[in-house]
Every structure is written in C-alpha cells, then in structure tokens.
VOPAGU-2260 file (C-alpha; in pm, 1 decimal, decimal comma):
REM VOPAGU-2260
SITE   aa  ch    i         X         Y         Z
SITE  MET   A    0   -1409,8    -765,7    2965,9
SITE  GLU   A    1   -1670,5    -852,9    3247,4
SITE  ILE   A    2   -2009,6    -972,2    3144,5
SITE  GLY   A    3   -2284,5    -725,0    3144,1
SITE  ARG   A    4   -2064,1    -421,0    3100,4
SITE  THR   A    5   -1985,5    -231,5    2798,7
SITE  PRO   A    6   -1632,7    -206,5    2656,7
SITE  ALA   A    7   -1615,7     183,0    2783,2
SITE  GLN   A    8   -1728,6      81,5    3149,6
SITE  SER   A    9   -1454,7    -198,0    3162,6
SITE  GLY   A   10   -1186,6      29,9    3066,7
SITE  TYR   A   11   -1103,5    -155,0    2737,4
SITE  SER   A   12   -1144,3     178,7    2496,8
SITE  THR   A   13    -909,2     351,5    2770,5
SITE  CYS   A   14    -656,8      65,4    2719,1
SITE  VAL   A   15    -696,7      76,4    2336,8
SITE  SER   A   16    -670,7     453,0    2316,4
SITE  SER   A   17    -358,4     465,9    2526,0
SITE  ILE   A   18    -209,2     207,6    2280,9
SITE  PHE   A   19    -284,5     396,9    1984,4
SITE  GLU   A   20    -145,4     730,3    2141,4
SITE  SER   A   21     155,9     548,5    2237,5
SITE  GLN   A   22     197,1     447,7    1880,4
SITE  MET   A   23     126,1     776,3    1734,0
SITE  ALA   A   24     386,4     914,3    1953,3
SITE  ASP   A   25     649,3     662,8    1804,4
SITE  LEU   A   26     558,8     777,5    1481,3
SITE  SER   A   27     553,5    1149,8    1543,6
SITE  SER   A   28     889,8    1104,5    1677,1
SITE  ASP   A   29    1029,3     979,0    1328,3
SITE  GLY   A   30     879,5    1300,2    1161,7
SITE  VAL   A   31     549,3    1090,1    1059,5
SITE  GLU   A   32     245,9    1312,1    1131,3
SITE  GLU   A   33      19,7    1240,5     830,7
SITE  PRO   A   34      17,4     957,8     552,2
SITE  PHE   A   35     234,2    1164,1     298,4
SITE  ASP   A   36     503,9    1172,4     534,1
SITE  LEU   A   37     566,5     801,5     494,9
SITE  ILE   A   38     569,9     883,6     120,1
SITE  ARG   A   39     813,9    1148,5     186,6
SITE  LEU   A   40    1033,2     936,4     383,3
SITE  SER   A   41    1040,7     658,8     119,0
SITE  LEU   A   42    1203,7     893,3    -141,1
SITE  SER   A   43    1502,8     720,3    -303,6
SITE  GLU   A   44    1395,5     387,4    -153,7
SITE  ARG   A   45    1237,7      72,1    -322,5
SITE  VAL   A   46     841,4      86,4    -294,8
SITE  LEU   A   47     552,4    -138,3    -361,3
SITE  ILE   A   48     241,6      10,5    -537,5
SITE  LYS   A   49     -77,1    -134,2    -594,0
SITE  LEU   A   50    -279,5      21,3    -882,8
SITE  ARG   A   51    -632,8     -36,1    -991,5
SITE  GLY   A   52    -684,6    -299,3   -1275,6
SITE  ASP   A   53    -468,6    -571,1   -1069,7
SITE  ARG   A   54    -139,2    -409,7   -1138,9
SITE  VAL   A   55     165,2    -411,6    -914,1
SITE  LEU   A   56     475,7    -186,7    -950,8
SITE  ASN   A   57     803,7    -237,5    -781,9
SITE  GLY   A   58    1068,4      55,4    -795,3
SITE  THR   A   59    1260,1     318,1    -664,3
SITE  LEU   A   60    1071,0     641,9    -569,7
SITE  HIS   A   61    1218,1     972,6    -720,4
SITE  ALA   A   62     933,3    1204,9    -667,9
SITE  TYR   A   63     556,0    1258,3    -582,1
SITE  ASP   A   64     295,2    1536,0    -554,5
SITE  GLY   A   65     -31,2    1580,1    -371,2
SITE  HIS   A   66    -226,1    1378,6    -627,6
SITE  MET   A   67     -21,0    1052,5    -567,2
SITE  ASN   A   68     144,8    1115,9    -938,2
SITE  MET   A   69     492,8     960,2    -891,9
SITE  VAL   A   70     829,0     903,5   -1074,4
SITE  LEU   A   71     986,3     559,8   -1028,8
SITE  SER   A   72    1303,1     415,3   -1166,5
SITE  ASP   A   73    1415,8      46,4   -1215,7
SITE  VAL   A   74    1037,3     -55,1   -1225,5
SITE  THR   A   75     896,5    -419,9   -1235,6
SITE  GLU   A   76     541,2    -402,4   -1333,4
SITE  THR   A   77     322,3    -718,9   -1251,0
SITE  ILE   A   78      -8,5    -744,8   -1436,3
SITE  THR   A   79    -255,5   -1011,1   -1326,0
SITE  VAL   A   80    -463,7   -1123,5   -1633,2
SITE  VAL   A   81    -782,7   -1334,4   -1589,8
SITE  GLU   A   82    -887,7   -1493,5   -1908,4
SITE  PRO   A   83   -1281,6   -1593,0   -1947,9
SITE  PRO   A   84   -1331,7   -1977,8   -1966,1
SITE  GLN   A   85   -1400,9   -2101,6   -2309,8
SITE  SER   A   86   -1719,7   -2278,2   -2181,8
SITE  ALA   A   87   -1925,0   -2285,0   -1855,2
SITE  GLU   A   88   -1761,1   -2603,6   -1724,0
SITE  ASP   A   89   -1416,3   -2454,8   -1766,0
SITE  GLU   A   90   -1232,6   -2245,3   -1501,7
SITE  PRO   A   91   -1087,4   -1902,4   -1598,3
SITE  ILE   A   92    -725,6   -1861,4   -1682,1
SITE  ILE   A   93    -535,4   -1680,9   -1443,5
SITE  ARG   A   94    -184,1   -1550,8   -1545,8
SITE  THR   A   95      72,0   -1320,4   -1454,6
SITE  VAL   A   96     273,2   -1066,1   -1713,7
SITE  LYS   A   97     577,1    -882,9   -1605,5
SITE  ARG   A   98     760,6    -597,6   -1773,7
SITE  ASN   A   99    1058,8    -373,7   -1677,1
SITE  CYS   A  100    1082,5     -22,9   -1727,0
SITE  ASP   A  101    1396,9     230,5   -1661,1
SITE  MET   A  102    1185,2     516,8   -1573,3
SITE  LEU   A  103     804,2     520,1   -1492,0
SITE  PHE   A  104     536,8     811,9   -1441,5
SITE  VAL   A  105     237,1     679,0   -1258,5
SITE  ARG   A  106     -62,9     890,0   -1258,5
SITE  GLY   A  107    -214,9     909,6    -916,1
SITE  ASP   A  108    -589,6     863,1    -973,1
SITE  GLY   A  109    -473,9     466,3   -1038,2
SITE  VAL   A  110    -283,0     425,1    -699,4
SITE  VAL   A  111    -433,6     219,4    -445,6
SITE  LEU   A  112    -149,7     162,4    -196,0
SITE  VAL   A  113     216,8     258,8    -147,8
SITE  ALA   A  114     433,6      35,6      71,8
SITE  PRO   A  115     775,5     -80,1     123,0
SITE  PRO   A  116     821,2    -389,3     -68,9
SITE  ALA   A  117     760,9    -738,9      77,2
SITE  ARG   A  118    1044,9    -912,0     264,4
SITE  THR   A  119    1139,7   -1251,4     154,8
C-alpha cells in the first residue's frame, strides 16, 4: 500500500474482496452456504464441541436442530476445573476431569463452537 493512500484507494479492499469471493465460491461448490450447512456435512462424523463452563465434548454427531441441540455418541467430555488458592500467595490449582458417555444430548444454549476434531 502506498503512503498517503487509503486501503480503498490502493486497491487493497478490491483484492481482499476478490479473495473472499473466491473462498466463498469454493465453499458453495461443496454445498456450504450457511453455518448450519457445515454442521449438516458433519453428521455421522467426529466433532469437537466447546461449551460454556470450560467444557469440551468430542464425539460422533447424530442429530441437531436450529437451536443447536445435538445428539452425540461415543462422547469424551473434558472439564477444566480451577480451584481457588488456599491463601493469597498460592496459585490456583487447574485440573482436568474426563468422562465418557455412550450417548449424550447437548442443550444448544450452552454451545459455543462446533468444529472438526483437532488433528494430532
């Protein structure tokens, strides 16, 4: 970008919008036009779901609705627990608790993020 010119004058915004449009065209060719389409494509697949309250679910998605209520199977729930320090000089204790469920209903108002599981 040239000094003294705004991003719009230098063609920067045109470049960014064309990149955005090409990425959206790629997604549209896969049948993805709305965020719920990504969830639809994840049916019968493993997903990672972050919930309020420092909870993370990893399981197979079987069903969902417009409120983000979901049904998962083979679920691993990871809960991060922060215990307050005993005294002002001590550090808080952070630990994780895991549990497994064969089948789980997730209420949609607690869902923060739905994504494919992290690759290791």
